[in-house]
C-alpha positions as a Markdown table, in Angstrom:
| # | Residue | x | y | z |
|---|---|---|---|---|
| 1 | Met | 126.8 | 113.7 | 122.9 |
| 2 | Phe | 123.6 | 114.5 | 121.0 |
| 3 | Ser | 124.1 | 111.7 | 118.5 |
| 4 | Asp | 124.3 | 109.2 | 121.4 |
| 5 | Leu | 120.9 | 110.6 | 122.6 |
| 6 | Phe | 119.5 | 110.0 | 119.1 |
| 7 | Ile | 120.5 | 106.3 | 119.2 |
| 8 | Leu | 119.6 | 105.7 | 122.8 |
| 9 | Gly | 116.3 | 107.7 | 122.7 |
| 10 | Glu | 117.0 | 109.3 | 126.1 |
| 11 | Asp | 115.8 | 112.9 | 126.5 |
| 12 | Tyr | 114.9 | 112.7 | 122.8 |
| 13 | Met | 114.1 | 115.8 | 121.0 |
| 14 | Thr | 112.8 | 116.3 | 117.4 |
| 15 | Ile | 115.7 | 116.7 | 115.0 |
| 16 | Phe | 115.4 | 118.9 | 111.9 |
| 17 | Tyr | 118.0 | 117.8 | 109.4 |
| 18 | Cys | 118.2 | 120.5 | 106.7 |
| 19 | Tyr | 120.5 | 122.1 | 104.1 |
| 20 | Ser | 121.0 | 125.9 | 104.4 |
| 21 | Lys | 120.8 | 126.5 | 100.6 |
| 22 | Cys | 117.6 | 124.5 | 100.2 |
| 23 | Ser | 114.4 | 126.6 | 99.7 |
| 24 | Thr | 112.2 | 123.7 | 100.8 |
| 25 | Cys | 114.1 | 123.5 | 104.1 |
| 26 | Lys | 113.7 | 127.2 | 104.6 |
| 27 | Lys | 109.9 | 126.9 | 104.1 |
| 28 | Ala | 109.7 | 124.0 | 106.5 |
| 29 | Glu | 111.7 | 125.8 | 109.2 |
| 30 | Lys | 109.5 | 128.9 | 108.8 |
| 31 | Trp | 106.5 | 126.7 | 109.3 |
| 32 | Leu | 108.0 | 125.1 | 112.4 |
| 33 | Lys | 108.8 | 128.5 | 113.9 |
| 34 | Glu | 105.3 | 129.8 | 113.1 |
| 35 | His | 103.8 | 126.8 | 114.9 |
| 36 | Asp | 106.2 | 126.9 | 117.9 |
| 37 | Val | 107.6 | 123.4 | 117.2 |
| 38 | Ser | 110.8 | 122.9 | 119.1 |
| 39 | Tyr | 113.6 | 121.0 | 117.4 |
| 40 | Gln | 117.3 | 120.6 | 117.2 |
| 41 | Lys | 118.6 | 121.8 | 113.8 |
| 42 | Ile | 121.4 | 119.9 | 112.1 |
| 43 | Asp | 123.0 | 120.6 | 108.8 |
| 44 | Leu | 122.4 | 117.5 | 106.7 |
| 45 | Val | 125.5 | 118.1 | 104.5 |
| 46 | Glu | 128.0 | 119.0 | 107.2 |
| 47 | Gln | 126.7 | 116.4 | 109.7 |
| 48 | Pro | 124.7 | 113.7 | 108.0 |
| 49 | Pro | 123.2 | 111.0 | 110.3 |
| 50 | Thr | 125.5 | 108.1 | 110.9 |
| 51 | Lys | 124.8 | 104.7 | 109.3 |
| 52 | Glu | 123.3 | 103.5 | 112.6 |
| 53 | Gln | 121.1 | 106.5 | 112.8 |
| 54 | Met | 119.9 | 106.1 | 109.3 |
| 55 | Leu | 119.0 | 102.4 | 110.0 |
| 56 | Thr | 117.0 | 103.6 | 113.0 |
| 57 | Ile | 115.3 | 106.3 | 110.9 |
| 58 | Phe | 114.2 | 103.7 | 108.3 |
| 59 | Thr | 112.3 | 102.0 | 111.1 |
| 60 | Lys | 110.3 | 105.1 | 112.0 |
| 61 | Asn | 108.4 | 105.3 | 108.7 |
| 62 | Asp | 106.8 | 102.5 | 106.7 |
| 63 | Lys | 107.8 | 104.0 | 103.3 |
| 64 | Asn | 110.3 | 102.2 | 101.0 |
| 65 | Leu | 113.9 | 103.3 | 100.8 |
| 66 | Arg | 113.3 | 105.5 | 97.8 |
| 67 | Tyr | 111.2 | 107.8 | 100.1 |
| 68 | Phe | 114.4 | 108.7 | 102.0 |
| 69 | Phe | 116.5 | 109.5 | 98.9 |
| 70 | Asn | 116.8 | 112.9 | 97.3 |
| 71 | Thr | 115.8 | 111.6 | 93.9 |
| 72 | Ser | 116.1 | 115.0 | 92.2 |
| 73 | Gly | 119.6 | 115.7 | 93.5 |
| 74 | Met | 122.6 | 115.9 | 91.3 |
| 75 | Asp | 124.6 | 113.4 | 93.4 |
| 76 | Tyr | 121.8 | 110.9 | 93.2 |
| 77 | Arg | 121.8 | 111.2 | 89.4 |
| 78 | Lys | 125.6 | 111.2 | 89.1 |
| 79 | Met | 125.8 | 107.9 | 91.1 |
| 80 | Asn | 123.0 | 106.4 | 88.9 |
| 81 | Leu | 121.1 | 105.4 | 92.0 |
| 82 | Lys | 117.7 | 105.4 | 90.2 |
| 83 | Asp | 118.3 | 101.9 | 88.9 |
| 84 | Arg | 120.0 | 100.6 | 92.1 |
| 85 | Val | 117.7 | 101.8 | 95.0 |
| 86 | Asp | 115.0 | 99.2 | 94.6 |
| 87 | Thr | 117.5 | 96.3 | 95.0 |
| 88 | Met | 119.6 | 98.0 | 97.6 |
| 89 | Ser | 119.7 | 96.8 | 101.2 |
| 90 | Lys | 118.9 | 99.1 | 104.1 |
| 91 | Glu | 122.5 | 98.8 | 105.2 |
| 92 | Gln | 123.8 | 99.8 | 101.8 |
| 93 | Ala | 121.4 | 102.8 | 101.6 |
| 94 | Ala | 122.3 | 103.9 | 105.2 |
| 95 | Glu | 126.0 | 103.6 | 104.4 |
| 96 | Leu | 125.7 | 105.8 | 101.3 |
| 97 | Met | 123.5 | 108.4 | 103.1 |
| 98 | Ser | 125.8 | 108.6 | 106.1 |
| 99 | Lys | 128.7 | 109.5 | 103.8 |
| 100 | Asn | 126.8 | 112.0 | 101.6 |
| 101 | Gly | 123.9 | 114.0 | 103.2 |
| 102 | Lys | 122.9 | 115.3 | 99.8 |
| 103 | Leu | 121.5 | 111.9 | 99.0 |
| 104 | Ile | 118.9 | 112.3 | 101.8 |
| 105 | Lys | 115.6 | 113.9 | 100.9 |
| 106 | Arg | 115.3 | 117.1 | 102.8 |
| 107 | Pro | 114.3 | 118.3 | 105.2 |
| 108 | Leu | 114.4 | 115.2 | 107.3 |
| 109 | Met | 112.4 | 115.4 | 110.6 |
| 110 | Val | 112.9 | 112.7 | 113.2 |
| 111 | Asp | 111.8 | 112.1 | 116.8 |
| 112 | Ala | 111.6 | 109.0 | 119.0 |
| 113 | Val | 108.8 | 107.3 | 117.0 |
| 114 | Lys | 108.5 | 108.9 | 113.6 |
| 115 | Ala | 110.4 | 110.4 | 110.6 |
| 116 | Thr | 109.3 | 112.4 | 107.6 |
| 117 | Cys | 111.1 | 113.6 | 104.5 |
| 118 | Gly | 110.4 | 116.7 | 102.5 |
| 119 | Phe | 108.0 | 119.4 | 103.4 |
| 120 | Asn | 104.2 | 119.1 | 103.1 |
| 121 | Thr | 102.0 | 121.2 | 105.4 |
| 122 | Lys | 99.5 | 118.4 | 105.8 |
| 123 | Val | 102.2 | 115.9 | 106.7 |
| 124 | Tyr | 103.8 | 118.4 | 109.2 |
| 125 | Glu | 100.4 | 119.1 | 110.8 |
| 126 | Glu | 99.7 | 115.4 | 111.2 |
| 127 | Asn | 103.2 | 114.6 | 112.6 |
| 128 | Trp | 104.8 | 117.6 | 114.2 |
| 129 | Leu | 102.0 | 119.5 | 115.9 |
């Protein structure tokens, strides 16, 4: 199963977690196609990363936990996470994100060694070309 490959790192491929209704995800995917970047596309809402996968993703970027949260999302605001994220453990964050993909900043790109959130052409050029 693909999720097993993600955890084990065998035959690892770049994963593009996105949400079909997100305009930023559409821009990022267009950029990936224009630059012939191969990736496995997974809907972040229908199939969010597991808790274990999120814990692994956190290790692939030296940013703090807030970087991985969709801080402008409605679910983030409804759950009043703004005041809780800075004191949250990685396990707590991973548990929340694995149950609600809308809490994850999108698009989320992951490979065997790195992870990026959001879409910025400079960041994509540095990490995904």
